Each structure stands twice: as structure tokens, then as C-alpha cells.
C-alpha positions, 0 to 999 in steps of 0.5 A: 532467506527470501526476497521479502526479508531483504531490507535496503534503504538509504543507510545501506546505499550510503555505505556503498557510495559514501565515505572518503571515496564518495566523490569518486564513486559519484563520478564513476556512477555518472560514467556508468549512466553515460555508458548505459545511455549510449553516450547521450550526456543529457540522458545521463545527466537526467539519470544522475538527477533522478538518482540524487532525488531518489537518495533524498527521498530514501533518506527522508523515508528511513526511520531505522536502518534495520526496519523496512521503509519505502518512499512515495517516490518512483525512482527511490522505490525502484532502486530498492527493488533492484538492489534487493533482488541483485543483492540477494542473487549475489549473496550480498546480504547479512542477517539483521539483529533479532532475526528480523531478516536480511540487510543488504551489504554491498560495496562500491564495485557492486554498485557500479556493476548494477548502476548502469543497468538500473535505469535501463531496467527501470525504463522498461518497467515504467510503461503502464499496463493496458487496462483489461475490459471491465468485468460485469457487476458480480452478484453476491449473497445478501449476508456475508463477511469480508476481511479487509487489508491495506498496505499489507504487502511487506511479508514482514512484521504483523502482515503474516500473522494477520493473514494466519488469523484471517485464515482461521475464520469463515469469510466469503470475501477477502480484499486488499486495498493496495501497496506491495513493496518496494515497487510491486515487481513481479518477484515482490508480488510473489514474495511479499504478497501471494506467498502470505495471502490467506487461502480459503476454500470458495472465498472471493479474492480482490485486490486494488492497484496502488502507487507503489505498484504503479512505480513499475507500470502496474505490470506485476499487479496485472500480470502476476497478482491478478493471474494467481488462481486465487484471484483470477476466477473473481477479478479480471480488471483493475476496478470492479463492482459487487452487489446484493439486494442492499449494498453496492460495493465498488472497488476503484483504481485510484493509482493508474492515474495518481489519486484520480480516476481515468476517463473510462473509469469515471464513465463506468462509475456513473453507469454503475451508480445510475443502476444502484437503485436504493442500494447503499454504496460502499467505496473501496480505494487505495488513496484517501479522499480526506485526511486528519493527519495530512495537512496538504490534502490537495490530492484527496480533494481532487478525488472527492471532486470526481465523485462530487455528484454522489457526495452532494446527494449523500449516496456514499454510505461508507468509504474504506481506503489505505495509502496512509499507514495508519488506522483511522476511524472517522465519525460520519462526515458532517457534509457528505454523510459518509463513514470514512475508514483508513486501514493502511496499517496492514503490514507497513512499519509506521514510525509513531513519531511521524503521527501528529497529535498523539501522546509522546509516550507509547501506550502499553497496548493498542489503543484508540485515541480521539482526534479533532477533525479541524474542519472535517470529521473527528476520528479515532486513531489507533496508537500503541506498540508494534510487538513484531518489530523486536527491540523497537516495539514502542517506536512503531505503530501497530499493524492489523486488519478490519472485518465487515459483516453485511446483513440486511442494511447493516455493516458490523465492523471490527478492527483487529490486531494481527493475532485476531484480538478485537480492538473495536467494533461498531454497527453502521446502519 
């Protein structure tokens, strides 16, 4: 078994540090943190506070102890990455039911052996990568097809099947909108992403940065993913632009600064757009600019404010993103005129009961249902079972991918199940 099959969550950690000896284990954990901090009591206390916060975040994120989950929490995700690698190396795993991978099985002694080194390891990783020089705008053909995945980097569930389906067709561009789990370490970039990424002759490959990959400073993304020979001939920086006679495609890094753009990136974006001419502008990002399912979208509002000049002039034709582990197809925005698409259902197991405004009963197959926008655009929301999560199919929403075919000034969109079945198609003109 390989790293991508290892499941570690709140349940597994609690089994090691919980039970009758819980208080004793926590006291010993504090001692391990103190030793790792060189006797610095304040630093050790901060480690313990961060550890407690990570456990809470892991507990909130977990939907089943046998299904992958990962919180939007740096220390929580780093803890998962570290324990998964240590447990696999030490043989501290056992098969999950229905052949769905491995579950970590470690005890108090194992945890105390790993605890002291965890924060030292984490602190080494947290420094951000040095952004490389931005590549020039690349010219692409006027007619081409693009396969689009987001939050796909699990190596599990529908992710490998989607990759196989994509590999059967003739695409000129493949693009990932970010998130390799648990925290985008170099090992995880290899095991959960590069191992399964479709290999097609002559195709241009691009990948965006994400919050999970930035939990380790983005080093795995920059130093492992983008140096792979399928990506390095095409993408040399963390944001990029492609253009033909009709379209300008812009890939943004919204994670180096969480749900934002760096100062240098904003200057670059303004320059690229100034020279767009009459081309239709299509944006790609990891984070969402708005959301029909997130009641607190302050972060999205921040991202929108950064591109406000483009919005007010209605220069953005379409915007594709991930981050939310759902497939949501928005109507044209009533104020800005753009078409928004959330495609974060690439490979992450999204618990259906966390999806608001959908029927309690699971449809028998993947189904697009209508949702009201409540002040924003209405949308179609993909619901249904996930056949790749055995014995829990109806508990989790479907995975899948999207394809875009560009011809003249038109984009033909399709939403596909992992096996390539077309669920929905549409023309944007």
C-alpha cells in the first residue's frame, strides 16, 4: 500500500491519546513539546495550544473514521501528513473495510515518539516559497479543448477514475485548480497527485496553488509538482496567462496570500488585462469569489474587491474555481455579467449532509438541482451518491470533472462523472 491510501483523522488520533490514560498522555505530550522547544516553556505552551486547536479542527472536519477528511487548518492538516508518513514507514496501519485503503493504528508510545519532532518538522516547512519570475503570456491555438479538475489531489475515490477518463480523450490543456491533501508535502504531491495525473502526449499541463499546499509553505507545489516533466515545459510560475485571438485565460494564485493576491500579482494582472484588447477574459483560481453555500463569504468579497475594476466594466466573461468541495454552476451574475463555476468536487469526499438546501433523501444518480441565490445568482447544484465510497455511497456527494471546448468566441462546457458520463452541457457565448 502507498501513502495515498492512508487515512488518519480525529478518531485515530484520539484512540492513541484518549482512554483512561488521556490526562497522563497529554502531560507526557507537554513534556515532549518542552524537550523539543529546548526547555522553552512559553514555546512549548504555544505548541500545546496549537495541538489542541488541531484536534478540534480535525474533529469538526471528520464525517466518518474510514473516509478521508482534512480541515482548513494548518496544524491539523500538517499533523495528518506527518502521522500518515510516520505510520506508513513504521508499519502502523491496517486495512480499512471494503478495501478502501489503510487506517493508521498507533498507540501512546508511538505518538510520544513522534510528538516532539512534529513541531520541529512543521516549523521547517512553514516558510513560504520564493515566487519565481512570472512567465510571459503563452499563445495558444484558437480552437482547443481543456479538462478541468479541482480539489482532486486525494488519490482516492473518484479521482483516479476521472484521470483515466480524461486520458482517453484528446485535450490540448489539462488544468488543476489546487488542493493536494493533507498538506501538500513533497511526498503527497507525488503519491496523491503526480502518480495519477493524466499523461497525454503534447498536452499543456497547469496547476494552481491552494491553501492546503500552502500549509507547508507551498514547497511541495513549487519544488515537486511544477518541476515534474509534464508541467515544467509549460508552467514556470505560480500564476500565468494564455491567450489566442478570442480569449485571455488567467490562472491566479489566491493562496500565497490566503484568498487574496500578492502586490506583485495585482500589478501583473493589471498589465495583462490592459493588453487584452477585445479578448474575453476567463479567470481560474483555487478560492471562490462568491458562494451560494457559504453564509460567511467575507473572504470571497475580498477577492472580488481586488478585481473590482474588471467587474464594474464587465470584462470577466467566466470564472472557474474550487476550494468548496462541490459542483455549482451559477447563472450569469446579475451585477457583473460573469458566469461562475465551482468545481471543487474532483476527488474530495464531500459529506452530503453538510450541503444546505438539498433534499435529505439522496437521488439514485448524479442530479443537478436548482438553488436560489439569495441576493446573488441562482445556480445548479450537483447532488447524488458517490459510488466510489463503498457502503457509504449515499452519504457523500459525487466526484467529477469539467471540460471546456473553445472555438471562435464560444466555450462549450460539459460536467462529467468520473467515468466520463456527461451530466450537463452548455454553450457560453
